[in-house]
N, C-alpha and C positions, 0 to 999 in steps of 0.2 A: 589492415585487412588480411594481409597474407597469412599471418599467424592463425587467424580464424578460419580462413578459407581452407587451409591445409590441416586443420585441427583433427585430432583423432576422434572428435565428437561429431563430425559432420554426419548427418543422417543420410541414409541411402535414398530415401524417398525424395521426389521432386515436387515440392508444393510452391506454387506461385505466391500464395498468401495475398492475393488481390484484395481480399476482404479486410485486410489490415494496412491498406496502402497509405493511410494518413499517419502511420507510425514509422518513425525512423528505425533502421536496423541498429542493433546494439553496438556495432563497431563503427557506425558512421561518426565522423568528428562532431563534437559538441558545438552547437550554435546557440546564441542568445535567444533566438525565437523559439527554440524547442521548449515544449511544456512537459515537465515531469509528471508522470501519471503513476500513482501508487495503487497497484492492484491489491486490495485488502482481502486476504484469505482469512476466513473466521478461525479463531483460536490458533493462530500461527505466529503470534508476537507482533502483529501489525499495529496494535494500539499504541505500543511503545514508540514505534517509528512515527506514527501519526501525531502523537502528543509532542514528540521531540520537534517535529516540523512546525506545529502550530504554537505550542507553549514555549519552546526554547528558541527556535530560530525566528519565531513570530512571523511566519509566512502568511501571505494571503492565500487561503485555501479555497478550493471548490469542492464542497461536499454537500450532503443533504442538509447540512445546518444553515446553508446560505439562504434558504427560503423560509426560515422561521421568522417570527415577529412580523408577519404580514408581507414579507418580501416576495412571496410567490405571485403577488399582484403587480410587481414592478414590470415596466415595459421596456426599460433600457438596462443594459448590463452595467453594473457598478460594484464598487467595493463597499460593503456594509458591515456594521458592527452589531449583530443581533445579541439580545440578552442570553446569558448562559445560565444553566442551573447553578445555583450557589448564592452566596450572600451579596449584599449590595456593594461590598468593597472589592469584589472580584473584578479583575481587568477583563474587558471584553476583547475578543480577537477579531481580526479582519477576515471576512469571507467575500467571495463573489456571490451575487444573489441568484445563483442557479442551483439545481439539484442534479448531481451526477450519479445518483443512486437509483433512478428509475428511467425507463425508456422515454416516457412522456417528458421528464425533466431534461433529458439529453436533447430531445427534439426542440424544446423551448429554448434551451441554451444556444442551439445551432441557429435558430431563427433570430435570436438576439445578437448574433455575431460574436459569441463568446471567445473563440480561439484567437481571432485576429485582433481583438481588443487588447490582448496581452496583459490582462489584469491579474491573472492567477499565477502564483509562484509554483503551485502544485495542485493537481487534481487527485482526489481519492475516490475510488469506486470499486464496487464488487464485480463490475462488468469487464469483459475483454472486447468481444466482437461488436457489441452494441455501441462502444465508445468511438469507433472509427468515424461515426457521423459527427462527433463533437469537434473534430479537427479538420484542417484544410491543408492543401498543398503548400501554403505559405506559412502556416503555423501548425507544425506537426507535433504529435505526442511522442513521448519516450517512456516506455513501461519500466517500472522496477517493482520488486516485491520481496517479501520475506516468506520463505518456505519452511515447513516443519515436517519432521518424519510422520508419514501418514498414520501410523499406529498411535503415536503419541497424540496427534491431533484428534483422532477418533475418540480416544480415551478422555481427553480434555473436553471434547464436545459433549460426551455422555454425562460427565459430572457437572457441566455448565448448564445444559438446557433443563436439568431437573431442579435447579435453584433460581435461574435467571428470570424472575417473574416480570422483568421489564422488557424481555425480548419476545418478538412474535413467535419464535420457535420454542418458547417455554412449554415443558411437558412435565407437570408435577407428578403425574402417575409413574414416572420413571424412578421416583424415590424408592420404590419397593422392588425395582428390577435389579438383576445382576448384570454385569458387563456382558456375560455370555448371552443372556436373553436379548439385550440390546443389539448385539452383533448379528443375531439371527432374525431380527425384526425388520419390518418394512420402514422403520424410522431411520435406521442407520444409513449414512451416505455410502454410495457406491462409486469409488474412483472419482471423487469430486473434481480433483485437479485436471485429470485427463479429459473428463467430460467438458469442463469449462474451456480448456485450452484447445480442444479439437472441435468445439461447438457441436457436441453430440450429447444433448442433455438427457435424452431417453433412448431406450432400446439397448441391444447388445453392443458392447464395445469390441473392436477388432484391433489387430496389430497396426493396421493403417491409421486408426484413430490415435494410437499411442505415438506412432511416428510423426503424425501431424503436431501433436502436443509438444513433442520434443523439438520439432523444427520451429514452432512458435516461440518457445522459450529461448532457444539458441539464437534466433534471429532478432527477436523483438524485446527481450528482457535483460536488464541488469539484475542478476539474481542475488538474493541475500538468504542467510540461514538464521533461523531463530536460535540455534545452538551457538551462533557467532554473531550475536545481536550488535555488539559494539563495533566490531570490524565491518559489519554490514552497513551500519550508519556512517562510519568513517568513509567507506567506499562510495556511498551515495553522495556524501558531501564533496568528495574529490571529483567524482564523475560529473556532477551538476554544478560544480564551482560554487558551493554554498559556503559563505563566510558570515561571521557575526557582524551585525550592523546596529544593534540596539543598545546593549550593555554587555560586552563580552564576558566579564567575570560572572555576572548573574546567569547569562545564557549557558555558560559552561557548567555551572553548578546544577542548573536545571537538567541539562543533558545527562550529566553524571548520575543524577538521581534516577532518571528513567532507564538508563542503560544498565544500572545495577539492580533495579527492583522490578520494573515492568509496570505497565499502566493498568491493564485489565486482567491481572494475573490470577484471580480466583484462588488465592493462596489458601483461604479457609477450607476450600474443597479439594485441596491436593490429596490425592490418594496414590498409593504405590501402584504403578502401572504393571500390566502383565509382562512377563519375560518371554522371549522367543521359546517356543515349545509348549507354552501354556495353552489351554484350550481357547481362552479369550483371544490371545495373540493370533492363533491359527485361524479362528473365525474372522477376525478383523482383517487379517492378511488376505483372506479369500475375497473380502469385499473391496480390497484395495490392491488387487494383484497388479494392475497397470500402474497405479499411483506409486507403488513401491519401486518399480523400475524407473519411472519418471523421476522420482526423488533421488535415486542413486545417480542419475544423469545430471540432475541439478547440482548435486554435491561436486561432481567433476567440473561442471561449468564454473562454480564458485571459485575453485582453485585457478582455473584457466583465465577467468575474466580479470584477475589481478593485473594482467598485462594492460588493461585499458587505462589504469591510473598509476602505473609503475613509476612515472616520472614526477609525480606530485607528492609533497610531504604529508606524513601521516596526520599532522595536526592542521591540515589545510584550512579548517574552519576558523583558525586564529590568524592565518596569514593575511596581512593587510586588513585586519578587522578594524571597524570604525564604531563609534559610539554616539548615536543620536540622542541618547538620554543623559549624556554627560555635559558638564559645563567646563570649557566650551564644547559645543557639539562638533563632531567630526562626521564626514560623509564620504562614501566612495566616489571616485571621479565620475562614474556613470550616473550618480545621483541615487537617492534612496528615499522612499516615502516612509517616514517614521510612523509606527503605529500610533493612532490617536489615543490619548489617555482617557478612554471612555470607561467609566465604572458601571457595574451592573445596575446600580440604582439610578444612574443618570438617564434623562431622556435621550434617545438616539438622535444624532445629528443628521446622518445620511438619509 
């Protein structure tokens, strides 16, 4: 704690952050009852991390997917294997039967005793403050996230929502727009990160809001960077003590694929982004004036937080790894629930 308490990055403002009391501080020692919470920022590289956790590490996830296949009607919290989009031979993944992506879903999860049931390896959600209700003093959450340069993220968002006809945010009319038009429209996001992290979704932002956002990130988040996606994943693996338990060589190959390529990378729509000094850059910087400062702070935190895991080996995911899909099977001493071999075409057992 001392290193953090005396950090050059300590903010001058004094925020109690009572509204995030069910989340551990980032420098608190790791405990097995802590539940990792991945704050998914749109178009910031989060899909690669999410897919690495679900598809490669084979974690039991709590996301919006847990209530598909009729599981929204379940009355008791449980691990389920809903059908996934794809062919009949696709392996299904384990989820907890809650929805962490809506306020109503969080309320339902709370009433079902989600946190203390300790079924989820990781929660994925677009929320920050709303999630405090999901956890309890005996089963606290721990935030981590991947952050992206605000201008790059805004450019990516522009090119994405004009083609992503599967998204609620789809805007086909933007196909005829320039980036400059988008940056001056009421569709463009304004300081999205600062607003979410300071819980100020509308109205004018102030320095106080930025200071609060900085303090929330400093105290409550293990930060990652999209520009450093593999080191970000490696740090999360060390921080949360994630090791392979299903089939390590396959899991490593899966992780390698995602860390080098990206999951939802929208490559077909990659365009050359604006450079600093260009009109589009200047206009987007105006919409992200606080987020740019917040991001620079996060970049500093990323360097500094290396101290949290400095005593753990880089390939921690392979240390004491076990293989429940090998013959003979091996398991970690604390036990491990091997993912069920449920194929998409099978009737679900749970």
